[in-house]
Structures are given as structure tokens and as C-alpha cells.
C-alpha positions as a printed NumPy array, in Angstrom:
array([[  0.   ,   0.   ,   0.   ],
       [  2.901,   2.361,   0.786],
       [  4.506,   1.96 ,  -2.637],
       [  1.235,   2.891,  -4.336],
       [  1.189,   6.156,  -2.391],
       [  4.789,   6.959,  -3.363],
       [  4.052,   6.177,  -7.019],
       [  1.016,   8.466,  -6.907],
       [  3.048,  11.327,  -5.457],
       [  5.781,  10.891,  -8.071],
       [  3.209,  10.802, -10.866],
       [  1.529,  13.961,  -9.544],
       [  4.875,  15.772,  -9.351],
       [  5.725,  14.772, -12.923],
       [  2.34 ,  15.908, -14.245],
       [  2.579,  19.191, -12.34 ],
       [  6.048,  19.723, -13.806],
       [  4.702,  19.242, -17.325],
       [  1.857,  21.674, -16.694],
       [  4.14 ,  24.319, -15.21 ],
       [  6.572,  23.869, -18.091],
       [  3.787,  24.868, -20.487],
       [  3.12 ,  28.099, -18.561],
       [  5.958,  30.258, -19.796],
       [  6.315,  33.928, -19.11 ],
       [  7.256,  35.854, -22.238],
       [  7.836,  39.104, -20.383],
       [  6.152,  41.58 , -18.116],
       [  2.679,  42.694, -19.109],
       [  1.653,  46.329, -18.762],
       [ -1.927,  47.553, -19.149],
       [ -3.58 ,  50.961, -19.387],
       [ -6.275,  50.303, -16.779],
       [ -7.52 ,  47.826, -14.201],
       [-10.225,  46.715, -16.622],
       [ -7.575,  46.025, -19.268],
       [ -5.493,  44.132, -16.676],
       [ -8.476,  41.974, -15.689],
       [ -9.256,  41.296, -19.352],
       [ -5.646,  40.24 , -19.97 ],
       [ -5.492,  38.042, -16.86 ],
       [ -8.619,  36.111, -17.845],
       [ -7.643,  35.822, -21.504],
       [ -4.041,  34.7  , -20.939],
       [ -5.162,  31.564, -19.133],
       [ -5.628,  30.129, -22.624],
       [ -1.892,  30.644, -23.35 ],
       [ -2.407,  33.435, -25.885],
       [ -0.423,  36.241, -24.228],
       [  0.425,  38.296, -27.358],
       [ -3.142,  38.102, -28.708],
       [ -4.624,  38.877, -25.291],
       [ -2.333,  41.86 , -24.836],
       [ -3.406,  43.316, -28.169],
       [ -7.134,  42.673, -27.664],
       [ -7.186,  43.993, -24.089],
       [ -5.035,  47.064, -24.696],
       [ -1.89 ,  45.858, -22.935],
       [  1.774,  45.506, -23.875],
       [  4.281,  42.76 , -23.178],
       [  7.691,  44.226, -22.423],
       [ 11.046,  42.573, -21.862],
       [ 12.14 ,  44.876, -19.034],
       [ 10.899,  45.305, -15.482],
       [  9.309,  48.749, -15.646],
       [  6.081,  49.618, -17.45 ],
       [  5.841,  52.759, -19.595],
       [  4.039,  55.666, -17.927],
       [  1.029,  55.32 , -20.255],
       [  0.651,  51.624, -19.261],
       [  0.786,  51.84 , -15.443],
       [ -1.179,  48.685, -14.481]])
């Protein structure tokens, strides 16, 4: 019974690793408003960050600081 539990934990860790590997951050996202930020956050769950940024009025930047016109 103990080995089944260990195998289950190992399998869960491997699956979680595969899922997290798929979630890749392309850069920092900057949005013009809270509404745009919420739109982007919901949309990006489908793994379409560039499309979501464009549709929701956000930008994906490579640095750490958002432009002044994209404060959120």
C-alpha cells in the first residue's frame, strides 16, 4: 500500500512539472487600466499572451518597468 502512495506522489509531481513547463512567461505585461489588466489576466489563461495583450489594450515588455502610459 505504501509503494502505491509513493508512485502516486511521483506521478503527480511529474504531471505538475509538465503543466508548469507549459506556462511560460514571455515578459512583463503592462496595461492601461484595471479593466484592461483583468481582461488580460482572464484571456491569458488560454496561453495566448500576445493576442490577449493586443485585444485587451496591454503591452508585453522585456524589461521590469512599465511605460508611464501603461501603469497597471
